[in-house]
C-alpha positions as CSV (number, residue, x, y, z in Angstrom):
1,E,0.0,0.0,0.0
2,L,1.5,3.3,-1.1
3,G,-1.3,5.7,-0.7
4,G,-1.8,8.4,-3.2
5,K,-2.2,12.1,-4.0
6,S,-2.5,11.8,-7.7
7,P,-2.8,15.1,-9.7
8,Q,-4.9,15.9,-12.7
9,V,-3.2,18.6,-14.6
10,V,-5.0,21.0,-16.9
11,F,-3.1,23.3,-19.3
12,A,-4.6,26.3,-21.0
13,D,-4.9,24.5,-24.3
14,A,-6.9,21.6,-22.9
15,D,-10.0,20.2,-24.5
16,F,-12.4,21.2,-21.7
17,D,-15.2,19.0,-22.9
18,A,-13.0,15.9,-22.9
19,M,-11.4,16.7,-19.6
20,L,-14.5,17.3,-17.5
21,P,-15.9,13.8,-17.2
22,V,-12.5,12.4,-16.6
23,I,-11.7,14.8,-13.8
24,V,-15.0,14.2,-12.1
25,N,-14.9,10.4,-12.4
26,A,-11.3,10.3,-11.1
27,I,-12.5,11.5,-7.7
28,V,-16.0,10.2,-7.4
29,Q,-15.3,6.7,-8.6
30,N,-15.5,4.4,-5.6
31,S,-16.3,7.6,-3.6
32,G,-12.6,8.6,-3.9
33,Q,-11.6,5.5,-1.8
34,T,-8.8,4.4,-4.1
35,C,-5.1,5.1,-3.8
36,S,-5.2,6.2,-7.4
37,A,-8.0,8.7,-7.0
38,G,-7.3,12.0,-8.8
39,S,-7.6,14.1,-5.6
40,R,-5.6,17.1,-6.7
41,L,-6.6,19.4,-9.6
42,L,-3.8,21.5,-10.9
43,V,-4.9,24.1,-13.4
44,Q,-2.9,26.6,-15.4
45,R,-3.6,30.0,-13.9
46,S,-4.9,31.6,-17.2
47,V,-7.9,29.2,-17.3
48,Y,-8.2,28.5,-13.5
49,E,-11.5,30.3,-13.1
50,Q,-13.0,28.8,-16.3
51,V,-12.1,25.2,-15.3
52,L,-13.3,25.7,-11.7
53,E,-16.6,27.0,-13.0
54,R,-17.1,23.9,-15.3
55,V,-15.9,21.4,-12.7
56,G,-18.0,23.1,-10.0
57,A,-21.1,23.0,-12.2
58,A,-20.6,19.2,-12.6
59,F,-20.0,18.7,-8.9
60,G,-23.2,20.6,-8.1
61,K,-25.1,18.0,-10.1
62,L,-23.6,14.9,-8.4
63,R,-26.0,12.8,-6.3
64,V,-24.9,10.5,-3.5
65,G,-26.7,7.5,-2.3
66,S,-26.7,3.7,-1.8
67,A,-25.1,1.6,-4.5
68,A,-28.6,0.1,-5.2
69,M,-29.8,3.6,-6.3
70,D,-27.4,3.8,-9.2
71,L,-26.4,7.4,-8.5
72,D,-23.1,9.2,-9.1
73,C,-21.3,8.4,-5.9
74,G,-21.9,5.8,-3.2
75,P,-21.3,5.8,0.5
76,L,-18.0,5.6,2.3
77,I,-16.8,2.3,3.7
78,R,-17.4,2.9,7.4
79,K,-18.3,5.6,9.9
80,T,-14.7,6.2,10.9
81,Q,-13.9,7.0,7.3
82,Q,-16.9,9.4,7.1
83,E,-15.6,11.1,10.2
84,R,-12.1,11.3,8.7
85,V,-13.3,13.0,5.6
86,A,-15.5,15.4,7.6
87,G,-12.3,16.2,9.6
88,F,-10.5,17.2,6.4
89,L,-13.4,19.4,5.4
90,R,-13.5,21.0,8.9
91,D,-9.8,21.7,8.5
92,A,-10.5,23.3,5.1
93,A,-13.2,25.6,6.7
94,D,-10.9,26.5,9.6
95,S,-8.1,27.4,7.1
96,K,-10.6,29.5,5.1
97,I,-10.2,27.3,2.0
98,P,-13.2,28.1,-0.2
99,V,-15.7,25.5,-1.3
100,V,-16.5,25.8,-5.0
101,A,-19.3,23.3,-5.1
102,Q,-20.7,20.2,-3.4
103,G,-22.9,17.4,-4.6
104,R,-25.9,16.4,-2.6
105,I,-27.2,13.5,-0.7
106,A,-30.1,12.1,-2.8
107,D,-33.7,12.1,-1.5
108,G,-34.8,8.7,-0.1
109,V,-31.4,7.3,0.7
110,P,-31.5,4.4,3.2
111,A,-30.7,5.5,6.8
112,G,-27.4,4.4,8.2
113,G,-25.3,5.0,5.1
114,F,-21.9,6.8,5.4
115,Y,-22.7,9.4,2.8
116,Q,-20.4,12.2,1.9
117,A,-21.2,14.8,-0.7
118,P,-18.4,15.2,-3.3
119,T,-16.7,18.5,-2.5
120,L,-14.5,20.8,-4.8
121,L,-12.2,23.1,-2.9
122,R,-10.1,25.9,-4.4
123,D,-6.8,27.6,-3.7
124,V,-5.6,24.8,-1.5
125,P,-2.0,25.7,-0.4
126,I,0.5,23.0,-1.4
127,Q,1.6,22.6,2.2
128,H,-1.9,22.1,3.6
129,R,-2.8,18.6,4.6
130,L,-5.5,18.5,1.9
131,A,-2.7,18.7,-0.7
132,Q,-0.4,16.4,1.2
133,E,-2.4,13.6,2.9
134,E,-4.7,11.0,1.4
135,V,-8.3,11.9,2.1
136,F,-9.7,8.7,0.8
137,G,-13.0,10.3,0.0
138,P,-14.7,12.4,-2.7
139,V,-12.8,15.6,-2.0
140,L,-11.0,17.4,-4.9
141,S,-8.4,20.0,-4.0
142,A,-7.7,22.6,-6.8
143,M,-4.7,24.8,-7.1
144,S,-3.3,26.9,-9.9
145,F,0.1,26.9,-11.6
146,E,1.9,29.3,-13.9
147,D,3.8,27.1,-16.3
148,E,5.0,23.5,-17.0
149,A,7.8,23.7,-14.5
150,D,5.4,25.0,-11.8
151,A,2.9,22.2,-12.6
152,I,5.6,19.6,-12.2
153,R,6.7,21.1,-8.9
154,L,3.2,21.0,-7.6
155,A,2.5,17.5,-9.0
156,N,5.6,16.1,-7.3
157,G,5.1,18.1,-4.1
158,T,3.9,15.3,-2.0
159,D,5.5,12.3,-0.3
160,F,2.8,9.9,-1.6
161,G,3.1,7.8,-4.7
162,L,1.6,9.3,-7.9
163,V,-0.5,7.6,-10.5
164,A,-0.7,9.0,-14.0
165,R,-3.6,7.5,-15.9
166,A,-4.5,8.3,-19.5
167,P,-5.5,11.0,-19.6
168,A,-4.5,12.8,-16.4
169,V,-2.8,15.6,-18.2
170,F,-5.0,17.8,-20.4
């Protein structure tokens, strides 16, 4: 087990239509509970607002519920994991890290599920635990970069193993 803080990197010349479903799926698949989850969104500064607007709109439409409901995101594995993810989100709020968008818990979900709305955060400092530690939940931390060298610095700026899936760089 290596853990992970895998980045998804978006350059200014990216195909935004192609990138959007990949970015969203990379963090909500298995409710973000995989070591290869794309939990960091690195976006070139010149298109940062535009990308966050599009990803945020997609996050706002996500619905969470039981696996039997065939929604966008299922529950977390156990209560302690739900509490862990909630702790990361409390830390974000305490650090005044802005929430761009959140999904919602669907109506009629069975009681007792460990549901966590997918959450998109912006302007996460590289040294913050959200950028450094594995959340293991549907939380996407966005940060901007200036150029390719800066993107590489941010992508490699964690002690965790990194997974590059095709495509993870747009």
